[in-house]
C-alpha positions as CSV (number, residue, x, y, z in Angstrom):
1,M,-1.5,3.7,14.5
2,T,-1.3,0.0,13.7
3,T,-1.3,-1.4,10.1
4,S,-1.8,-4.9,8.9
5,L,-0.2,-6.5,5.8
6,A,-3.5,-6.0,4.0
7,G,-3.5,-2.4,4.5
8,H,-5.9,-2.2,7.3
9,Q,-5.1,0.6,9.7
10,L,-6.4,1.3,13.3
11,Y,-5.8,4.5,15.2
12,V,-5.2,4.1,18.9
13,T,-5.2,7.2,21.2
14,P,-5.8,7.8,25.0
15,R,-9.5,8.4,25.6
16,P,-9.9,12.1,26.8
17,G,-10.9,12.3,30.5
18,H,-10.4,8.5,31.1
19,R,-6.7,7.8,32.1
20,D,-7.4,4.0,32.1
21,Q,-8.9,3.8,28.7
22,F,-8.1,4.1,24.9
23,V,-10.1,4.8,21.8
24,V,-9.4,2.6,18.8
25,A,-10.9,3.7,15.5
26,P,-10.6,2.3,12.0
27,L,-9.0,4.4,9.3
28,L,-9.3,4.1,5.5
29,P,-7.4,1.1,4.1
30,A,-4.1,2.0,2.7
31,G,-4.2,3.3,-0.8
32,T,-7.9,4.3,-0.8
33,D,-9.6,7.6,-0.3
34,H,-13.1,8.9,0.9
35,A,-14.4,8.6,-2.8
36,H,-14.2,4.8,-2.4
37,T,-16.4,4.7,0.7
38,D,-19.7,5.7,-1.1
39,G,-22.4,3.2,0.1
40,V,-20.1,1.6,2.7
41,P,-21.2,1.9,6.3
42,A,-18.3,3.0,8.3
43,P,-17.4,0.9,11.5
44,R,-17.4,3.0,14.6
45,G,-14.6,3.3,16.9
46,I,-14.6,1.8,20.4
47,A,-13.2,2.6,23.8
48,V,-11.1,-0.2,25.4
49,P,-9.4,-0.6,28.8
50,A,-5.7,-0.1,29.2
51,D,-5.3,-3.9,29.8
52,P,-3.8,-5.2,26.6
53,V,-5.4,-8.6,26.8
54,K,-8.9,-7.3,27.5
55,S,-8.5,-4.6,24.9
56,A,-7.4,-7.2,22.2
57,A,-10.4,-9.3,23.0
58,L,-12.8,-6.4,22.8
59,I,-11.2,-5.1,19.5
60,R,-11.5,-8.5,18.0
61,R,-15.1,-9.1,19.1
62,R,-16.6,-5.7,18.5
63,L,-14.6,-4.0,15.8
64,L,-12.5,-6.3,13.5
65,F,-15.2,-8.2,11.7
66,S,-17.2,-5.2,10.6
67,F,-14.0,-3.3,9.9
68,R,-12.7,-6.1,7.6
69,L,-16.0,-6.3,5.7
70,A,-16.1,-2.6,5.1
71,A,-12.4,-2.5,4.1
72,M,-12.9,-5.2,1.5
73,K,-15.7,-3.2,-0.1
74,V,-13.8,0.0,0.0
75,Q,-10.7,-1.8,-1.5
76,S,-13.0,-3.3,-4.1
77,N,-14.4,0.1,-5.0
78,A,-10.8,1.3,-5.4
79,S,-10.0,-1.5,-7.9
80,S,-11.4,-0.9,-11.2
81,G,-10.6,-4.3,-12.8
82,P,-7.9,-4.8,-15.4
83,G,-5.4,-2.1,-15.7
84,M,-5.7,-1.1,-12.0
85,P,-3.4,1.8,-11.6
86,V,-0.1,1.6,-9.5
87,T,2.0,4.7,-9.2
88,I,5.8,4.4,-8.4
89,T,7.6,7.6,-7.4
90,L,11.3,7.4,-7.4
91,D,13.2,9.8,-5.2
92,P,16.5,11.4,-6.3
93,N,18.3,8.4,-5.0
94,G,16.1,6.0,-7.0
95,R,14.2,4.6,-4.0
96,P,10.6,3.7,-4.8
97,D,7.4,5.1,-3.1
98,V,4.6,2.9,-4.3
99,L,0.8,3.8,-4.2
100,V,-1.5,0.9,-4.9
101,A,-5.2,0.8,-4.0
102,N,-5.8,-2.9,-4.2
103,A,-5.5,-5.7,-1.7
104,R,-3.7,-8.1,-4.1
105,G,-1.2,-5.5,-5.2
106,L,-0.5,-4.7,-1.4
107,Y,-0.1,-8.4,-0.7
108,E,2.3,-8.8,-3.4
109,L,4.4,-5.8,-2.4
110,L,4.3,-6.4,1.4
111,G,4.0,-10.1,1.7
112,R,6.1,-11.3,-1.3
113,E,8.4,-8.5,-2.3
114,G,9.5,-7.3,1.2
115,F,8.2,-3.7,1.0
116,L,7.0,-2.0,4.1
117,L,3.8,-0.1,4.6
118,D,4.2,3.5,5.7
119,P,1.1,3.7,8.2
120,A,0.9,7.5,7.9
121,T,0.6,7.6,4.1
122,G,-0.5,4.1,3.0
123,R,2.4,3.9,0.6
124,C,4.8,1.0,0.2
125,L,8.4,1.6,0.7
126,L,11.6,-0.5,0.6
127,P,13.2,-1.2,4.0
128,E,16.1,1.1,5.0
129,S,18.3,-2.0,5.0
130,V,18.1,-2.1,1.2
131,R,20.7,0.5,0.4
132,E,22.8,-0.4,-2.6
133,P,21.5,1.3,-5.6
134,S,21.7,-1.9,-7.7
135,D,19.6,-3.7,-5.1
136,V,17.1,-0.9,-5.0
137,G,16.8,-0.9,-8.8
138,W,16.7,-4.7,-9.0
139,R,13.8,-4.9,-6.5
140,T,11.9,-2.1,-8.0
141,N,12.1,-3.7,-11.3
142,R,11.1,-7.0,-10.1
143,A,8.0,-5.4,-8.3
144,V,7.1,-3.7,-11.6
145,R,7.2,-6.9,-13.6
146,K,5.1,-8.8,-11.1
147,L,2.4,-6.1,-10.9
148,E,2.2,-6.0,-14.6
149,R,1.8,-9.7,-14.9
150,L,-1.1,-9.4,-12.4
151,G,-2.8,-6.9,-14.7
152,F,-1.9,-3.6,-13.0
153,S,-1.2,-0.5,-15.1
154,V,2.2,0.7,-13.6
155,T,3.3,4.4,-14.0
156,T,6.9,5.4,-12.8
157,R,7.4,9.0,-11.9
158,L,11.1,10.2,-11.5
159,A,12.3,12.9,-9.2
160,D,12.9,15.2,-12.2
161,G,9.3,15.0,-13.3
162,R,9.5,12.5,-16.1
163,T,6.9,9.8,-16.2
164,F,7.0,6.3,-17.7
165,R,3.9,4.2,-18.3
166,H,4.7,0.5,-18.7
167,S,3.1,-1.5,-21.5
168,A,1.8,-5.1,-21.1
169,Q,5.1,-6.4,-22.5
170,G,7.0,-4.8,-19.6
171,H,8.8,-2.1,-21.7
172,P,8.5,1.6,-20.8
173,A,6.2,3.2,-23.3
174,T,8.4,6.1,-23.4
175,A,12.0,6.5,-22.2
176,E,14.2,9.6,-22.3
177,G,17.5,8.0,-21.2
178,P,18.6,5.8,-18.3
179,V,17.0,6.0,-15.0
180,A,19.3,6.1,-11.9
181,G,18.9,3.1,-9.8
182,Y,16.2,1.7,-12.1
183,T,17.0,-0.6,-15.0
184,H,14.2,-2.2,-16.9
185,T,15.0,-5.6,-18.2
186,P,12.7,-6.8,-21.0
187,R,10.9,-10.1,-20.4
188,R,11.9,-13.1,-22.4
189,S,9.7,-14.3,-25.2
190,R,7.9,-17.6,-24.6
């Protein structure tokens, strides 16, 4: 499986009965599901030779354009306008697992905040190199603030089951005590 920074995913597997070929098929963009594909024609998978140069040219020519168009429509269907949902689930160590079904949100997390996309789940995760709880908390907090400024509705779920919905001002709407590895700093007034 190969994933782009925009959340576009291709599945690559050996073609059964043809040792010298592979099948390349588009997957749903990260953070979307089948409900978002209504009315969107699905691009078809293609067979490519085992030669990397020839297969890359075929994928580019026969698959990527239609896949990108379909993916934009699917991601648009997943984005409902202002207040688009983003769910951040914190594991017991305070590490975030972020689900965002919007190309802009993915771009901010992956391209600007240094998160990585898990190709199997379509979720954004911090790299394993970020280990210190203070660094994890700081980066999670910064991502929450940035997504809120862009108009996303951010919900944080803790490992113990508590949920925090963040208001437009950046404060947790409900807080039942400190969250390990996650400190929310209020924004400055302008």
